[in-house]
Every structure is written in C-alpha cells, then in structure tokens.
N, C-alpha and C positions, 0 to 999 in steps of 0.2 A: 895323914890325907885329910883329917877334919880340919885342920889349920889352913890348907889349901882352899877349901871350899869356903870357909868364913872370909878369908882374904879376898876371894874372888867376888863374893857377894857385897863385901865392902867397897870395892873398886866398881862394880856395877851400879851401886847406889851413888857413888860419887861422879860417875859418868853420867847418870840419868839427871842429877840435880840441875847442872847448867842447861841440859836439853830442855827441860820443863819450865823452871823457875828462873834461870838466868838472863842475862841481858838481851840475848837474841833467841830465847826460849819460844816454845810452842804458845805459851799463854801469851806472851808479849807480841808475837806474830798475830794471833787472833785479835787481841785489843786493837792493833795498828790497822788491820783490815776493817774492822768496824768503824774506827775513826776516818779511814779513807772513803768509805761508802758514804758516810753521812757527809764529807767535805765535798765529794763528788755531786751528791744532791743539792747541796747547798750552792755549789757553782752553776749546776744547771738552772735552778731557780733565779739566780742573779745574772746569768746570760739571757734568759727570757725577760727579766726586768729591763736589761740594757737594750734589747732588741726593741721591746715597747717604747721606751725613751727614745732610742734613736729614730724610730719611725714618727713619734710626735714631734721631735726636732725638724726632721725633713718636712713633715707637713707645715711646721710653722715657718720654716725658711722658704718653701717653694709655693705655698698657696695661701690664699686668703681665707679659705673656708675654715681652717682649724683657728685662725686668729679670731675669725667673727664668731665662731661657737663659742670660745673662750670670754669674748667680751660680753656676749648674750647671757651665758649660764654662771659666769663666775661673778661679773660686774653689774649684770643687770641691764645692760645697753641695748637700746633699740635703735633702728635706722629712722631717718627724719619722716619718712612717709608710713610708719608703721604705728600701730596704737597697740600698747600692751594691755592683754586681757588676761586674767587670771581666773580660773574655773576652780570653784570649791565644791566639794562633796556636800550635798544637802544634809547627810547624817552627820557630818563632822561639826563639832563644836567650835566656835569662834575662839580665836586665841585671846588670852586674858590680857586687857590694857590695863595699864597703870591708872589708879584711881586718881580723879581730878583732871585727867585730859581725856577729852571725848573727841574722837575723830569722826566728824560727820563730813560726808562728801556724797555728791551726786553720782560719783563713780563707784560706791560700794565701800566694801571694807578696806582699810588701809593696812598694809603689812607693818610689823614692827621695825623692820630695816627698810627704809625708803630706796627707792631707786634713783641714782644719781645719772643724769645724762648730761654730756657736754655737747651744747648745741654747735659751737663752732670751734672745734680743737684748732690749736696753733700748730702750724706745720713745722717740722724739724728741718725740713728741706732748706738750706741756706738759698735766699734770692740772688738772682744774677745781678751783676752791678750794671748800672745805666751805661750806655756808649759802647758796649761790647756786644751788643745783640745786633741781629740783622737789620731789625726795624729802624734802630737809632742810625745805622750806617746809611739806609735808603733814604730816612727824613733829612740827614745832615748833608 
C-alpha cells in the first residue's frame, strides 16, 4: 500500500508540473495577461494620438485657421496689415547676445532668431493661357 501512495504522489507531481510551469501553464497565462493589458493601454494611447493627428489633418485640409496658426507660431509670419509686438516681462533678464554684435533698434530688443516674412509669395496655381478666357473671346 505504501508503494501505491508514493506512485500516486509522483504522478500527481508530474501532472502539476505542466499545469504551473509548462508552455500553457498558469504562470505563463498570468504573464500573457499582463502583456495584453500593457498592449491595450499602448493601443489606446496610439488611438488617441491618431485621432488628434486626424483632427489636425482635417483642420489643415478644410480650413485656413489651422494653416494661419501654424504660419504665425511656427514660422513667425504676420499679415500685411499687422505689426508684430512682443511683450517681455520687466523681471526677465534680457537674452545674452554674442559679444561684438550689438543690436540697436528703435523697436526694442531683437530676438536671436529673426522673423522671416515673405512680402509677395509666388502663387503655385498655374496661370490660364491667353486666348481661352471669356475676355479674350469678347475682345477678339
């Protein structure tokens, strides 16, 4: 009887080993569940990022406000009838300028990166050929 008990305990241990530490064991399932939750969180973050980018693309395609905002803040552009004014806090120390070059201006302190403005940008729309317009037909 003692031999049967030992054999049954050994069989029980042999059955439990793949259940806990085998390829599809409980520990592996727990590890995969953690990876799944991490991947789902990453996917949610990427979906939110994609939605923001899609909204930005839609704004850029459909309206001029987003394009104008980017031109103003990223490229420092201003409209023809506007004047660029920058307010500096009185407590703020002026930015260090390289020695040997002093920027004196009646408009105040110049920034290190000057603003570039294109006064008359070239149109990318191709011009219509002469002779195919209504005015040319009426005149001719």
